[in-house]
N, C-alpha and C positions, 0 to 999 in steps of 0.2 A: 193366840196372841203371842208375840215375842216380847220379852222384857230385857232391855239392855241397861246394865248398871255400871257406873264408874264413879269414883270419888277422887276429889282433888282439892287440897287446901280447905278442908272443912265443908266442902259443897258436894252433895250427892247429885249426880245426874242420872235420872231414870227415864229411859225412853220407852214409850208404849207403842207397839207396832201391831196394827190389825184391829180386832174388835175386843172391847173391854167390858165383858159381862159374865163370862163363865166362872163358876166357883173356883176352879183351880187357878185361873188367871188372877182373880181377886186375892186369893191366898198368897200367891207368889209375890204380888205387889205389896201386900201387907208385910210379908217377910222382908222384902227389900227395904221398906220404910223403917221397920224395927231395927234391922241391921245397920242402916245408915245412922240412926239416932244413937244406937249403942256404940257405933264406931266413931262417935264424936262429931258427926256432921250437924251443923246448926242451920244449914240451908239445904233445901231439896228443890232441884229444878226438874219438873216433870215435863219432858218433851213429848208433846202430843201431835207433832207434825205429821206423823204417819199413822195416827189413830183414825180409823175409818168409821167406827161406831162405838157409842157408849149408851148404856141404858141407866135406869134408876139405881140398879145395884152398883154399877161402876161409879156413878155420881156419889152414892152413899160412901163408897170406899174412899174416894177423893176427899170428901168432907171429913171423914174420920181421920184420915191421914193428915189433913191440914190441922185438925185439932191436936193430934198427937205431936206434931212438930211444934205448934204454938205452945202447948202445955209443957214442952221440954225446953222452952226458951228459944225456939227456932222459928223458921219461916219456910213456907212452901210456895213455890211460884209455878204456875202453869205457863208453858213456853210453846209458842207457835201453833196454837190450835187452828185446824182447818175450819173453813166456814161452816160446814155441817156440824162439827163438834162445838164450835164457838156458839152457834145458835142455841144448842141444847144447854150449854153452860150459862148463857145469858138468860134464857127463859127460866132456868132453875134458880136464878138469883145469885149465882156464885161470884159474879163480878162485884157484888157489894161487900164481900169479905175476903176474897182470894185474889192476890196479885196475879195479873196476866201480862206476859210480855209477848209482843208479836214479832219482835226482831232482836238481834244481838245487842243493839244499843240500849233498848229498853231493859233487857235482861241485865246488862252490866250495871245500869243505873239502880235497878231494884236490889241487886246483890250488894253493891257498894253502899247503898242507903240502909242496908240491914244493920250495919254497925250503929247507926244513930237510932234505929227503931228498937233493936233488941236490948 
């Protein structure tokens, strides 16, 4: 899996490319999340548009990362999940607690709405 990270105006953009389940990939993602929080980011946008596979270990890491951001006063948003990934996310119940944006307009609304929520 490839992990692409960028930060701008207190927002961390983390893109997951490929399959998200191997230990080293989970650890790299966890490091990126920790660095984003320690770097002052209050919002994390996890771009999963190019994620082709996720298993229970990957879902667990997303849930822990969501809690880490929430507990630090921030917010984590899943962005552009493919249908195969979205199906796993929906079946797992993530839509009940984690914001998901399917396009840029939804993402902007969730980011701008964060000031009122946080």
